[in-house]
N, C-alpha and C positions, 0 to 999 in steps of 0.2 A: 922622305929614309922607310926603309924599307922593312917591317915589321911585319912579323906571323900575326896571319887571320885564318882562321878555326874556317869561316864561311869561306874566302877567297883564294885558299894558301899565303897570299903577300898581299899589303895594304901598304899604302903613305900615308903617314902623318903630318899634320902640316900646326903649328900651336901659335896661335894670337892670343898676344897674352894683356890683361887688361890690368892696366897698375893700378886704376880706384878701383877696385870690385864689383861693380858699378857694369849693368849692361851699356853696351857702346853704339849708340846708334850709327853711328859713321859706317858698319863694318854693315854689309848687306848677303846676309848668308844665301840669296836667293839668286846672286848673280853664279854662285855656285855650279848651281842646276843648272847653266848653259856649259861651265868647261867641265863638270864632273859629274854628269844623271847619277850616279848612282853612290854619292854622297853619304855619307852621314856623319852629322856634326856633332859631337859630345863636348855638353860643359858642362866644366871640370869644378869645382867651387870645393875648395879645403884639400883635395886632393883627391875625392871621389869623383866620378861619375851622376850626375844630380838630373840631367835632361838630356834625352835625345832627337835632336832633329833631323829629319831629310829637306832636302832644300824643291823649292820647288821651280818649276821658272816660272820667270818673272815678266805678266802681262807686257809691260814697257820698260826697254833696255835704254841709257844714254851715255854716248859716248864708251861702247862695248865691241858693236860691228861697226862694219865701214862698210858704207854705201860701193856697189860694183858700178853702179849704172855712170857712167861718161857725161851724162849730161847734168845728171844730179846737184841740185843748189850745196849740194854738200860737197861736192868733189870740187866743185866752179868756185866757189866761195872760202872765203876763210874764217878762220872763229863760229861757225855755224855748229851745232850740236847733229853729233847722227844718232837720227833720236828716231826707232822701231821697235812698234807693234807686236803680240804674239795674235797670226791668224788663226793657226789651228796647230795646237799642243799636240794632239797624237803624232804626227809629224815634224814637229820641232820645227815650225816654218811660222819665221820673224819679217815684215816687210816693212821700210822706207817710209817712214810717217811723209815726207814730201815730194817724193817719184813712185812708192808701192809697188819700185824694186825687190823680190825675195833676196832676203841675206842669207847667205851659206856659212854654215854653222861647220 
């Protein structure tokens, strides 16, 4: 949804509702760092923002990126998790855990 922003002019908002009122460990906000590097996550309770978080690049990602190497075991065998590790945060570089191929974001 396009909303006015004093800093950026406009911004999008994603709402994730937690029905239990407790933090949900199933939601990994750091994965958002891969998709939207300038994102800010506002934690809202009782209609007010109680905390703001800035996602960071995760050190290890599973089944989010895919390996481009046609000879990698993850492209030839079904059911194997696509696992990548962060090798250089400044360049936002991830490499495959199996064949060390660089992932393109």
